[in-house]
C-alpha positions, 0 to 999 in steps of 0.5 A: 984655343983659336985653332980648336974653335976653328976645327969645331966650327968646320965639323959643325958645318960639315954635319949641317951639309950632310943633313941637308943632302939627305933631306933633299933626296928621296926617302926610302919610301919614295924610292920603293914607290918609284920602283914599284911603279916602273915594275907595274908598267913593265908588267902591264906592257908585257901582258898586253903584248903576250897572246893569250893561251890557245884554250882561251881564244874564242871564234866570233859567233858569226863565223861558223867552223868549216865542216869536216870533209867527208870525202877527199877533194878531187885533184883538179876541180871540174871546170864549167864551160858555157855552150857556145851560142849557135849561129842561125843557118842563114847567118841573118840578124832578124832586126829588119828586112834582109838587104840584097846587093845586086851583082852588077856586070857593069859598074855604074857611073858615080855622078849622082844621077840615079837613072840607071838604078831601080830603088827597092829598100826603105830608109824610114825607121826613126832611131834618134830624137823622134821628137824632131821628126815630123813625118815622112815629108821631113825625112825618108828615103829609098835606096839600092845596093850593088856590088862587083869584085872591086866595090860596094855601090850605094844609090840613095834618093832622100826626101828632105823638106830642107837641105842643110849641110855646112860641115865637113870631115868629122862633123859632117853628121851634124848636117844632112848626110848618110851613115853606113854601118858594116860588120865585115866579119858577121860569122866571126862575131855574130853575137858580139855586142861590142864594136871591133876592128872589123866594124865600120862607120862610114859617113857620106855627105852630099855637100851643099848641092850648090858649090861644095862637093860630096865627100866621105869620112870614116869614123870607125875603126878609130885607128883608121879615122879620116878621109878614106882612100878610094871612096867615090861620092857624088850627089845632085839635088832631087829633081822634083822636090826638096832632097838629094840623090847620092851615089857612092862606090866603096872599095872592098879593100876598105873593109878588108874582105874579098867579096863572093856571091852569098857573102853576108855582112852586118849592115845598117844605112841611116840618114841624119837630118838638120833643118836649121841653117844657122846651126850644125846639129844632128836633129834626127836620124832615120835608118833601115832598122828600128833597133839600130845602136851604133855601138852594138853590131847585134842591133844592125841588119844584114846585107847579102851579096846576090849572084 
């Protein structure tokens, strides 16, 4: 009897456990809802990734259809080449007077004494900070250019109401000094408004006119920047008033050209002025041409070598 009771009790406990497991799990309705939800999610993903049929694709209204060609396109498109600019017959830039370099049979002595020169060209066009230029008595000059087979020569008489030059080398332009711009290949880049390797910017300083000597410095071409070999410069104080005389002999080899009568070059000669002894500053500049812009050779003037 006791054994039969124990078997009955065991069967009762097993039935209760089975009923408990069924209630804890999802009902058949819950299982169906989960399956439908997964199925719906998969279907929505596939719809989003599947491109619509071609017949349903519409072009935006602001994108017109290309017209149908009425004739076959040529095999090679026609190329347009703008005409080359023509050069003036005399190869001169009309930015100022034509500067003549006199052919010298005997080279001048480079000592700063201009007694052997006849000065004929003017240095009086204000091209930088005109508000600091008070008139011809502040800064202006006359000059001459000569040449032979070895050198280009400069002789400059500069009137200046106060001489200030305390700087050297690369900074000499911040004191009283001269600047020569020369385009050594005028025919080759007559219409080129950019600096190139045949364009030169050479500085000439008279020094202090007391103890420090005159000097030269080449700024451009940048690859050759520094003190140029072979350039001779000498200066003296102007004998009768403020200012200075300056002479220079510049080897043609610096410019890489072989001189000959009739040769023409881009050219501008300018003078920087500083009237304040306590500063190093380029306060104004006068030039041979009013159009002078350092970085645009087409704004320079023209130098011709006379017979």
